[in-house]
C-alpha positions, 0 to 999 in steps of 0.5 A, spaced: 500 500 500 505 504 501 509 502 495 503 504 491 502 511 495 510 512 493 509 511 486 502 515 485 506 521 484 510 518 478 504 515 475 500 522 476 506 525 472 506 520 467 498 521 466 500 528 465 505 527 460 501 522 456 496 528 455 501 533 452 506 529 449 503 530 442 504 537 443 511 537 443 512 541 437 509 547 440 516 549 442 519 548 436 513 552 432 514 558 437 521 558 436 520 559 428 515 564 429 519 568 433 525 568 428 520 569 423 517 575 426 524 578 426 526 576 419 520 579 415 515 584 418 510 581 414 510 574 417 506 576 423 500 580 419 493 577 419 493 577 412 499 572 412 497 568 417 490 567 415 491 566 407 498 564 406 499 559 413 492 557 415 489 558 408 495 554 404 495 549 409 488 547 409 489 542 404 494 539 407 490 539 414 485 535 411 489 530 408 493 529 414 487 527 418 485 522 413 491 519 413 492 519 420 486 515 421 488 510 417 495 509 420 492 509 427 488 503 424 495 500 421 493 501 414 496 506 409 493 510 403 498 513 398 493 514 392 490 520 396 494 525 392 492 522 386 485 523 388 486 530 390 487 531 382 483 526 379 476 528 383 476 535 381 478 533 374 473 529 373 468 534 376 470 539 371 471 536 365 463 533 365 461 541 366 465 545 362 464 545 354 469 542 350 472 548 347 474 550 355 477 543 355 471 539 357 468 532 354 462 536 351 457 533 356 456 540 360 452 537 365 449 541 371 455 544 375 452 541 382 452 534 378 459 535 377 460 536 384 457 530 386 461 526 381 467 529 384 465 526 391 463 520 387 470 519 384 472 519 392 467 514 394 469 509 388 476 509 389 476 509 397 471 503 396 475 499 391 482 500 395 478 498 401 475 492 398 482 489 395 485 490 402 479 487 406 476 482 402 482 480 398 487 481 404 492 485 399 498 489 402 495 496 403 501 499 401 502 496 394 495 496 393 495 504 394 501 505 390 498 502 384 492 506 385 496 512 385 500 511 379 493 508 375 489 515 378 495 519 375 494 516 368 487 517 368 487 524 370 492 525 365 488 522 360 481 525 363 484 532 362 488 531 355 494 533 359 492 540 360 490 545 365 483 547 365 482 554 368 475 556 366 471 553 372 464 553 374 462 558 379 460 552 384 468 550 383 470 557 385 465 558 391 470 556 397 476 560 394 472 566 393 468 566 400 470 569 407 465 568 413 467 572 418 473 575 414 476 568 415 477 564 408 472 558 407 478 553 406 480 555 413 473 553 416 472 547 413 479 544 415 478 546 422 471 543 422 474 536 419 480 536 424 475 538 430 470 533 428 475 527 427 478 529 434 471 528 437 470 522 433 476 518 435 475 521 442 468 519 444 465 515 439 465 507 439 468 506 432 474 511 434 476 507 440 475 501 435 480 504 430 485 504 435 484 497 437 485 495 430 491 498 429 494 495 436 492 488 434 487 487 429 486 479 431 484 481 438 480 486 436 476 481 432 476 476 437 473 482 442 467 483 437 470 489 433 468 488 425 475 489 423 473 489 415 467 494 416 471 499 420 477 498 415 473 499 409 469 505 412 476 508 413 478 507 406 472 510 403 472 516 408 480 518 407 478 518 399 472 522 400 476 527 404 481 527 399 476 529 394 474 535 398 481 537 399 482 537 391 476 541 391 479 546 396 485 546 392 482 547 385 478 553 388 484 556 391 488 556 385 482 557 380 484 551 376 485 544 375 491 540 372 494 533 372 499 534 376 495 537 382 497 535 389 504 531 386 508 529 391 504 531 397 503 524 400 510 525 402 509 531 406 502 528 409 506 522 412 512 527 414 506 531 418 503 525 421 509 522 423 513 528 426 506 529 430 507 523 434 502 518 429 506 511 430 507 508 423 506 501 426 498 503 428 494 503 434 498 509 437 498 517 436 493 522 437 490 527 431 492 533 435 499 531 434 498 530 427 495 537 427 501 540 430 505 537 425 501 541 419 502 547 423 510 546 423 510 545 416 506 550 414 510 555 418 516 553 415 514 553 408 511 560 409 517 563 412 522 560 407 517 563 401 518 570 405 525 570 406 526 568 398 530 562 400 533 559 393 529 553 391 535 549 391 536 550 399 529 549 400 528 542 400 535 541 404 532 546 410 525 543 410 528 536 411 533 538 416 527 541 420 523 535 419 528 530 422 530 535 428 522 535 430 522 527 429 528 527 434 525 531 439 519 527 438 523 521 439 526 524 445 520 526 448 518 518 448 524 516 451 523 521 457 516 518 457 519 511 458 523 514 464 517 517 467 513 510 467 519 506 470 520 511 475 512 511 476 512 503 477 518 503 481 517 501 489 522 504 494 525 498 495 527 497 488 522 491 487 517 491 481 510 492 483 505 486 483 500 487 477 
């Protein structure tokens, strides 16, 4: 009893640390913001923060939420970046006239939006069925899908960039409720909604159980295949939404839209504490990873850093952030060992 009382402070410290360890990147972000405010006077302006940091990172935020949910469940979807391009491309070419780069079908623009999300639904369901029913490796399946969708996007748009978008496809980029870009509102709703879902909904807890041990979760009554399939569909639908936001933001759609974005998505997720082995990590950590990357990108642009140095700096900061996160994990293990220790050096009875 006395041993438990002695260990209690350590355990309380462990619980407190577990609640904030996903926020370990906040000091890094604070340092970069402080440096940025000294480097460029426009860095901390409301316009720059709203449009060039939060607005520009809204697409990445949505994709990171989608990918993180899959990673927590022990799966991957590399094809999300291709869905970002294919979904809006299909929606646009079905609406715009042939002389503007469309297929000449000229369907109603809202049916075009439905087709956009229909692409995400089909791609997600196909990926999910291959992984759950045929038990194929998610990494290989979605890598093949990434390549396939890239080809389909190129063919659908004949390799051209379409700039004459229907009004419905430009609405998000032209709307600012309460003076804040619509894409920022959407990204915030997606992020907060996902955090509340995994925290309070039964399926959210099942996602962690599946990522931790799928067979044990199945034995406990969790419908592993159904949840996994649903996650693939949800992730692909969110990628379609991200594609719509990006298309509206840049007022065009092209075949290479979203190219190489998947690497940034994984970087943000991992440095935010999402475990690639599944079953561990919190979305709040992944969101801080997005914020870190967005601040770095914006500061490099404002500083007019030569493009041949950007990649190296970008990679170095991400690596340093991962090392900091790893150090935080090591500290947690030490704190756990201290919390479990008894005054006489023996291990507590389980």
